NUVO-400675 format. One record per residue (C-alpha): residue number from 1; residue in one letter; y, z, x. Coordinates in steps of 0.05 Angstrom, whole numbers. Layout:
<nodes>
{node NUM; A; {Y; Z; X}}
...
</nodes>
This chain:
<nodes>
{node 1; M; {2193; 2529; 1249}}
{node 2; K; {2156; 2574; 1201}}
{node 3; L; {2144; 2648; 1198}}
{node 4; F; {2087; 2683; 1161}}
{node 5; R; {2070; 2756; 1153}}
{node 6; N; {1998; 2739; 1138}}
{node 7; T; {1943; 2704; 1176}}
{node 8; F; {1933; 2629; 1171}}
{node 9; A; {1900; 2575; 1213}}
{node 10; V; {1950; 2532; 1250}}
{node 11; T; {1900; 2479; 1272}}
{node 12; A; {1826; 2470; 1284}}
{node 13; F; {1835; 2492; 1355}}
{node 14; L; {1878; 2551; 1334}}
{node 15; A; {1832; 2573; 1277}}
{node 16; G; {1831; 2647; 1270}}
{node 17; T; {1898; 2658; 1304}}
{node 18; A; {1949; 2695; 1262}}
{node 19; L; {2017; 2663; 1266}}
{node 20; L; {2086; 2670; 1237}}
{node 21; S; {2119; 2603; 1236}}
{node 22; C; {2189; 2577; 1248}}
{node 23; G; {2181; 2520; 1199}}
{node 24; S; {2166; 2567; 1142}}
{node 25; S; {2189; 2638; 1146}}
{node 26; P; {2168; 2702; 1207}}
{node 27; K; {2543; 2881; 1364}}
{node 28; N; {2581; 2828; 1367}}
{node 29; Q; {2615; 2818; 1434}}
{node 30; T; {2648; 2754; 1459}}
{node 31; Q; {2662; 2743; 1533}}
{node 32; A; {2700; 2678; 1537}}
{node 33; E; {2730; 2690; 1606}}
{node 34; E; {2704; 2646; 1662}}
{node 35; T; {2690; 2707; 1706}}
{node 36; T; {2627; 2732; 1740}}
{node 37; A; {2575; 2776; 1706}}
{node 38; E; {2537; 2822; 1752}}
{node 39; T; {2465; 2843; 1751}}
{node 40; S; {2434; 2892; 1800}}
{node 41; E; {2407; 2835; 1842}}
{node 42; V; {2452; 2774; 1843}}
{node 43; Q; {2519; 2748; 1819}}
{node 44; V; {2509; 2709; 1754}}
{node 45; P; {2561; 2663; 1723}}
{node 46; A; {2592; 2689; 1658}}
{node 47; F; {2566; 2654; 1596}}
{node 48; N; {2623; 2628; 1552}}
{node 49; A; {2607; 2640; 1478}}
{node 50; D; {2669; 2601; 1455}}
{node 51; S; {2642; 2540; 1492}}
{node 52; A; {2572; 2549; 1463}}
{node 53; F; {2601; 2555; 1393}}
{node 54; A; {2639; 2490; 1403}}
{node 55; Y; {2574; 2455; 1422}}
{node 56; V; {2541; 2483; 1359}}
{node 57; K; {2598; 2457; 1316}}
{node 58; A; {2597; 2389; 1350}}
{node 59; Q; {2524; 2381; 1327}}
{node 60; T; {2537; 2402; 1256}}
{node 61; D; {2597; 2356; 1252}}
{node 62; F; {2548; 2297; 1255}}
{node 63; G; {2515; 2322; 1191}}
{node 64; P; {2442; 2340; 1182}}
{node 65; R; {2403; 2313; 1243}}
{node 66; V; {2343; 2291; 1204}}
{node 67; P; {2300; 2238; 1240}}
{node 68; N; {2311; 2166; 1217}}
{node 69; T; {2384; 2179; 1199}}
{node 70; A; {2449; 2156; 1230}}
{node 71; A; {2470; 2228; 1242}}
{node 72; H; {2406; 2240; 1281}}
{node 73; R; {2416; 2179; 1325}}
{node 74; A; {2489; 2195; 1339}}
{node 75; C; {2474; 2267; 1357}}
{node 76; G; {2417; 2247; 1403}}
{node 77; D; {2465; 2203; 1442}}
{node 78; Y; {2515; 2260; 1445}}
{node 79; L; {2464; 2309; 1472}}
{node 80; A; {2438; 2261; 1525}}
{node 81; G; {2510; 2245; 1545}}
{node 82; Q; {2528; 2319; 1551}}
{node 83; L; {2469; 2333; 1597}}
{node 84; E; {2487; 2273; 1640}}
{node 85; K; {2560; 2296; 1641}}
{node 86; F; {2537; 2364; 1666}}
{node 87; G; {2499; 2334; 1724}}
{node 88; A; {2428; 2333; 1699}}
{node 89; K; {2377; 2278; 1713}}
{node 90; V; {2365; 2257; 1641}}
{node 91; Y; {2300; 2232; 1611}}
{node 92; N; {2294; 2205; 1540}}
{node 93; Q; {2226; 2205; 1507}}
{node 94; Q; {2231; 2158; 1447}}
{node 95; T; {2169; 2151; 1404}}
{node 96; D; {2144; 2144; 1333}}
{node 97; L; {2113; 2208; 1305}}
{node 98; M; {2074; 2213; 1241}}
{node 99; A; {2102; 2263; 1190}}
{node 100; Y; {2059; 2303; 1141}}
{node 101; D; {2068; 2250; 1087}}
{node 102; G; {2056; 2188; 1131}}
{node 103; T; {2129; 2175; 1146}}
{node 104; L; {2140; 2147; 1216}}
{node 105; L; {2195; 2188; 1249}}
{node 106; K; {2237; 2155; 1303}}
{node 107; A; {2236; 2215; 1348}}
{node 108; R; {2271; 2230; 1414}}
{node 109; N; {2258; 2286; 1462}}
{node 110; I; {2316; 2295; 1510}}
{node 111; I; {2306; 2327; 1578}}
{node 112; G; {2356; 2346; 1631}}
{node 113; A; {2329; 2365; 1700}}
{node 114; Y; {2367; 2405; 1751}}
{node 115; N; {2344; 2405; 1824}}
{node 116; P; {2287; 2359; 1802}}
{node 117; D; {2253; 2359; 1871}}
{node 118; S; {2241; 2434; 1871}}
{node 119; K; {2170; 2457; 1855}}
{node 120; K; {2197; 2525; 1834}}
{node 121; R; {2217; 2511; 1762}}
{node 122; V; {2234; 2545; 1696}}
{node 123; M; {2240; 2507; 1631}}
{node 124; L; {2289; 2523; 1575}}
{node 125; C; {2280; 2490; 1508}}
{node 126; A; {2304; 2486; 1436}}
{node 127; H; {2294; 2438; 1378}}
{node 128; W; {2353; 2394; 1358}}
{node 129; D; {2330; 2364; 1292}}
{node 130; C; {2345; 2391; 1222}}
{node 131; R; {2300; 2410; 1165}}
{node 132; P; {2302; 2354; 1113}}
{node 133; Y; {2290; 2404; 1058}}
{node 134; A; {2328; 2467; 1036}}
{node 135; D; {2261; 2492; 1010}}
{node 136; Q; {2279; 2565; 1015}}
{node 137; D; {2340; 2554; 971}}
{node 138; E; {2342; 2550; 896}}
{node 139; A; {2295; 2497; 868}}
{node 140; A; {2351; 2447; 853}}
{node 141; N; {2366; 2443; 928}}
{node 142; H; {2295; 2438; 955}}
{node 143; K; {2300; 2364; 973}}
{node 144; K; {2369; 2368; 1004}}
{node 145; P; {2375; 2369; 1081}}
{node 146; I; {2406; 2429; 1115}}
{node 147; D; {2462; 2431; 1167}}
{node 148; G; {2417; 2471; 1214}}
{node 149; A; {2473; 2508; 1249}}
{node 150; N; {2429; 2566; 1266}}
{node 151; D; {2361; 2534; 1258}}
{node 152; G; {2366; 2484; 1314}}
{node 153; A; {2439; 2476; 1335}}
{node 154; S; {2449; 2548; 1359}}
{node 155; G; {2394; 2543; 1413}}
{node 156; V; {2418; 2474; 1434}}
{node 157; G; {2490; 2500; 1438}}
{node 158; V; {2470; 2557; 1483}}
{node 159; L; {2431; 2510; 1528}}
{node 160; L; {2489; 2461; 1534}}
{node 161; E; {2533; 2518; 1558}}
{node 162; I; {2480; 2538; 1607}}
{node 163; A; {2476; 2466; 1631}}
{node 164; R; {2552; 2467; 1643}}
{node 165; Q; {2544; 2530; 1684}}
{node 166; L; {2485; 2501; 1724}}
{node 167; Q; {2529; 2444; 1746}}
{node 168; Q; {2582; 2492; 1772}}
{node 169; Q; {2535; 2541; 1806}}
{node 170; A; {2463; 2521; 1820}}
{node 171; P; {2408; 2575; 1819}}
{node 172; T; {2356; 2576; 1874}}
{node 173; I; {2303; 2544; 1829}}
{node 174; G; {2297; 2480; 1790}}
{node 175; V; {2313; 2484; 1716}}
{node 176; D; {2292; 2436; 1660}}
{node 177; I; {2329; 2437; 1594}}
{node 178; I; {2288; 2405; 1539}}
{node 179; F; {2312; 2388; 1469}}
{node 180; F; {2250; 2377; 1425}}
{node 181; D; {2254; 2332; 1365}}
{node 182; A; {2217; 2333; 1298}}
{node 183; E; {2203; 2407; 1300}}
{node 184; D; {2227; 2421; 1229}}
{node 185; Y; {2193; 2364; 1190}}
{node 186; G; {2133; 2406; 1171}}
{node 187; T; {2098; 2404; 1103}}
{node 188; P; {2141; 2435; 1048}}
{node 189; D; {2108; 2481; 997}}
{node 190; F; {2127; 2433; 941}}
{node 191; Y; {2086; 2376; 971}}
{node 192; E; {2029; 2358; 925}}
{node 193; G; {1989; 2316; 974}}
{node 194; Q; {1938; 2338; 1025}}
{node 195; H; {1964; 2393; 1071}}
{node 196; K; {1946; 2373; 1142}}
{node 197; P; {1947; 2418; 1204}}
{node 198; D; {2000; 2415; 1258}}
{node 199; T; {2056; 2382; 1218}}
{node 200; W; {2109; 2425; 1252}}
{node 201; C; {2134; 2418; 1323}}
{node 202; L; {2116; 2344; 1330}}
{node 203; G; {2163; 2332; 1389}}
{node 204; S; {2135; 2388; 1431}}
{node 205; Q; {2064; 2366; 1414}}
{node 206; Y; {2081; 2297; 1441}}
{node 207; W; {2115; 2325; 1503}}
{node 208; G; {2057; 2372; 1516}}
{node 209; R; {2009; 2314; 1518}}
{node 210; I; {2056; 2266; 1554}}
{node 211; P; {2109; 2305; 1594}}
{node 212; H; {2171; 2271; 1620}}
{node 213; V; {2142; 2272; 1691}}
{node 214; P; {2068; 2269; 1708}}
{node 215; D; {2032; 2336; 1715}}
{node 216; Y; {2094; 2376; 1698}}
{node 217; K; {2091; 2449; 1716}}
{node 218; A; {2138; 2508; 1708}}
{node 219; R; {2132; 2583; 1722}}
{node 220; F; {2149; 2598; 1650}}
{node 221; G; {2190; 2572; 1592}}
{node 222; I; {2241; 2603; 1546}}
{node 223; L; {2248; 2575; 1475}}
{node 224; L; {2311; 2589; 1436}}
{node 225; D; {2306; 2584; 1360}}
{node 226; M; {2356; 2613; 1310}}
{node 227; V; {2397; 2649; 1363}}
{node 228; G; {2465; 2647; 1330}}
{node 229; G; {2459; 2689; 1266}}
{node 230; K; {2501; 2749; 1249}}
{node 231; N; {2470; 2817; 1265}}
{node 232; A; {2411; 2782; 1297}}
{node 233; T; {2353; 2820; 1326}}
{node 234; F; {2300; 2791; 1373}}
{node 235; M; {2234; 2827; 1377}}
{node 236; Y; {2170; 2813; 1416}}
{node 237; E; {2140; 2750; 1383}}
{node 238; G; {2065; 2756; 1378}}
{node 239; Y; {2041; 2692; 1411}}
{node 240; S; {2092; 2702; 1467}}
{node 241; K; {2066; 2773; 1478}}
{node 242; R; {1995; 2749; 1486}}
{node 243; T; {2007; 2688; 1529}}
{node 244; A; {2074; 2701; 1565}}
{node 245; N; {2079; 2776; 1568}}
{node 246; N; {2107; 2781; 1639}}
{node 247; A; {2162; 2731; 1626}}
{node 248; M; {2177; 2763; 1558}}
{node 249; K; {2186; 2832; 1589}}
{node 250; K; {2230; 2803; 1643}}
{node 251; I; {2277; 2774; 1589}}
{node 252; W; {2280; 2838; 1547}}
{node 253; N; {2291; 2881; 1609}}
{node 254; M; {2348; 2836; 1631}}
{node 255; A; {2380; 2841; 1562}}
{node 256; E; {2376; 2917; 1566}}
{node 257; K; {2406; 2916; 1636}}
{node 258; L; {2464; 2873; 1611}}
{node 259; G; {2478; 2918; 1551}}
{node 260; Y; {2446; 2874; 1498}}
{node 261; G; {2391; 2921; 1478}}
{node 262; N; {2417; 2924; 1407}}
{node 263; Y; {2399; 2850; 1401}}
{node 264; F; {2334; 2849; 1442}}
{node 265; I; {2292; 2903; 1409}}
{node 266; K; {2231; 2926; 1448}}
{node 267; K; {2185; 2927; 1388}}
{node 268; D; {2134; 2879; 1360}}
{node 269; G; {2161; 2828; 1311}}
{node 270; G; {2125; 2772; 1274}}
{node 271; E; {2083; 2715; 1301}}
{node 272; V; {2113; 2646; 1295}}
{node 273; T; {2088; 2575; 1296}}
{node 274; D; {2140; 2543; 1341}}
{node 275; D; {2147; 2496; 1400}}
{node 276; H; {2126; 2550; 1450}}
{node 277; I; {2054; 2546; 1425}}
{node 278; Y; {2046; 2473; 1443}}
{node 279; V; {2080; 2482; 1510}}
{node 280; N; {2027; 2534; 1526}}
{node 281; L; {1968; 2497; 1494}}
{node 282; F; {1979; 2430; 1526}}
{node 283; R; {2014; 2447; 1591}}
{node 284; Q; {1988; 2518; 1603}}
{node 285; I; {2059; 2541; 1614}}
{node 286; P; {2072; 2612; 1588}}
{node 287; C; {2132; 2604; 1541}}
{node 288; V; {2172; 2659; 1507}}
{node 289; D; {2201; 2648; 1438}}
{node 290; I; {2269; 2683; 1429}}
{node 291; I; {2275; 2679; 1354}}
{node 292; H; {2313; 2721; 1302}}
{node 293; Y; {2265; 2767; 1266}}
{node 294; D; {2291; 2805; 1206}}
{node 295; M; {2247; 2863; 1184}}
{node 296; Q; {2286; 2870; 1119}}
{node 297; S; {2276; 2798; 1098}}
{node 298; D; {2219; 2774; 1054}}
{node 299; T; {2210; 2714; 1099}}
{node 300; G; {2221; 2751; 1165}}
{node 301; F; {2278; 2703; 1181}}
{node 302; N; {2354; 2702; 1174}}
{node 303; P; {2376; 2696; 1101}}
{node 304; T; {2405; 2627; 1115}}
{node 305; W; {2338; 2600; 1139}}
{node 306; H; {2321; 2533; 1107}}
{node 307; T; {2378; 2539; 1058}}
{node 308; L; {2443; 2502; 1049}}
{node 309; D; {2478; 2565; 1076}}
{node 310; D; {2455; 2549; 1147}}
{node 311; T; {2525; 2527; 1166}}
{node 312; I; {2574; 2537; 1223}}
{node 313; D; {2609; 2591; 1182}}
{node 314; N; {2548; 2636; 1192}}
{node 315; I; {2545; 2629; 1268}}
{node 316; D; {2565; 2690; 1307}}
{node 317; K; {2593; 2684; 1378}}
{node 318; G; {2569; 2754; 1396}}
{node 319; T; {2497; 2733; 1385}}
{node 320; L; {2506; 2669; 1425}}
{node 321; Q; {2536; 2711; 1481}}
{node 322; A; {2478; 2761; 1482}}
{node 323; V; {2426; 2706; 1485}}
{node 324; G; {2462; 2661; 1534}}
{node 325; Q; {2480; 2714; 1584}}
{node 326; T; {2411; 2743; 1582}}
{node 327; V; {2377; 2676; 1595}}
{node 328; M; {2425; 2662; 1651}}
{node 329; G; {2411; 2730; 1681}}
{node 330; V; {2338; 2713; 1683}}
{node 331; I; {2342; 2644; 1713}}
{node 332; Y; {2394; 2662; 1766}}
{node 333; N; {2350; 2720; 1789}}
{node 334; E; {2289; 2675; 1799}}
{node 335; K; {2273; 2662; 1872}}
</nodes>
């Protein structure tokens, strides 16, 4: 994922589109009780931030989940196993994807489908791989992989907790949880070779062209990226606003209703190159990117972004709670 404040061309077919990207740069309240959270319309299960935090830590305990590593393979098995344990119909998309420098990445998209026969569907997604480069850190660390606690694992952790809740109380619609791979293997600034387009979000590009089931459709998607940072704020991401405005407003209104308006700010943030773009481009599914946008940062992202400081110590349960409960409020209110 990469965030930019200025205009750049993402690809030939996106030429002229200004984007902030997740590969390069754009209060705390824990409810651990297994009780019921109320909205004005339906009863929604209570999101458990302690549980989500444990799922984040479980991923980081494998080490950096960089494609072609043992940690990546082991964590992929763990994620697929957890979705199966939580009652999902699990699909594994295993394929070779070409990185910016010609490296073949042994990639794996992992999908868990709930109520797979329903035509009324919402998709929830996050990327599960790690950036192989701490290229926003000091120069000596640029070629070291990051733990990716926030940038990757936080969104996956939230979705695993949602999967656990879906097994216990099914919503009226079908839900697909998708863990995209090879999102964060985009071209680093230090690379001296030819800079090609579309080197970020390789897993979602593959899934967009070849979904896990033929002619896959969903009402809308919600992408979670960097949703565990301390003092996080989520603003209207530009591409989401243009292509998924109705779903975006639904999410931010739900957050306000649940008391999380200090996290979900109803103001325009940056524009990000992230998996939601390819979900929309290739599947025509409006997809909202919930991503931490920091107006005070030079990059637009959390200070730990693409640095060795992106560790479990910098994950905040209050932020996980705000995001998880909001997303659950949305999907359980779909009819």
